[in-house]
N, C-alpha and C positions, 0 to 999 in steps of 0.2 A: 371551388373552395369547399362544396358540398360533397364532392367526390372524394375529396382529400380526407375530410372529415368521417366520411362513412366509410373508407377504406381504414383509417386509424381504429375507429371504433369496431370494426368487424375483426381486424387482427387482433386488438385486445380481448374482445371476447372468445375467439379461439384459442389464443395463447393461454388465456386466462382458465378455459376449460381445460386443456390440456395440462396445465400445471394441477388443478385441483384433481383429476384423474390420475396423474401420475403420483401424486402424494397419497391420495385414498389407496391406491394399489400397493403402493411401498409400505404404508402405513398397516393395511390388512396383512400383508404377508410378515412382516414384524411381528405383530401379535398373533398371529397364527404359529410360527415357528417359537415363539415363546411360550405359548400355550402347549405346544407339542412336548416343548423341554419340559416342562412343570408335570405334565400328565406321564411322561416316560420316568421322571423322578418319583412321581408317587406311585406307579407301577412297580418300580423297582423297590421301593421301600416296603410295599405290600407283600412282595414275595419273601420277605423275612419273616412275616407274622406268621403264627403256629398254623392257621388254617388257610394260608394263602392259595394253597393246591385246590381247594373248593370253591374258591371263588374267581373265577377267571371271566372277565366281560370279554365279548366277543370283539376282537379288535375290527375296526374299519382302515382298512389301507388302500387308499387310492393312489395307483400308480402315478409316477411323476409326469409321465407323458401326457396324462389326460388332465392334469392340474395345469400344465404348461399351456396345454390346447385351450382350456376353458379360459384361462387368463389372456391369451390371445385374442380368443374369440369375442370375450367381453370388450377389450380394448379396441378391437376393430370396430365393434357394433358404436361403442361411446365416442370414439374420436371420428371412425370414417363416415359415419351416417351424417353427422353435421357438415362435414366437409364436403360430401357429396351434394347433400341439400342446399349449402352456400353456393357451391358451383353452379348448380342446376338454377337457381333463381338469379345469378350474377352472369352467367353467359348464355345459357339456352333461352329462358324467357323472354329476352329481348330480341331474341331471333324471331319469335312467333308474328311480331308485327313488321317485319321487313319482308321485301321481295327478294327471293332468291335469283341472281343473275350469274350467267357462267363468266 
């Protein structure tokens, strides 16, 4: 019974962690796209002002490939690391006390 309860709790924790991470990444991307759209509209509106030609902020343009890489790397660390640690504790540590036989 303890093994079943432990398995259920561990699965709930991993799935819950994954859900929180996915929702957080989606929410962050949605807010980033919204802010980009608002900023583009404000820049477009400022271009119509009289002295807009003299006030151009330096744009920061991160290539899409770098953004995708950083999202993937962050996801790999936030999801992959707990999974690897859990697998280590579940499968590898119990082997340390056993004798290896051919």
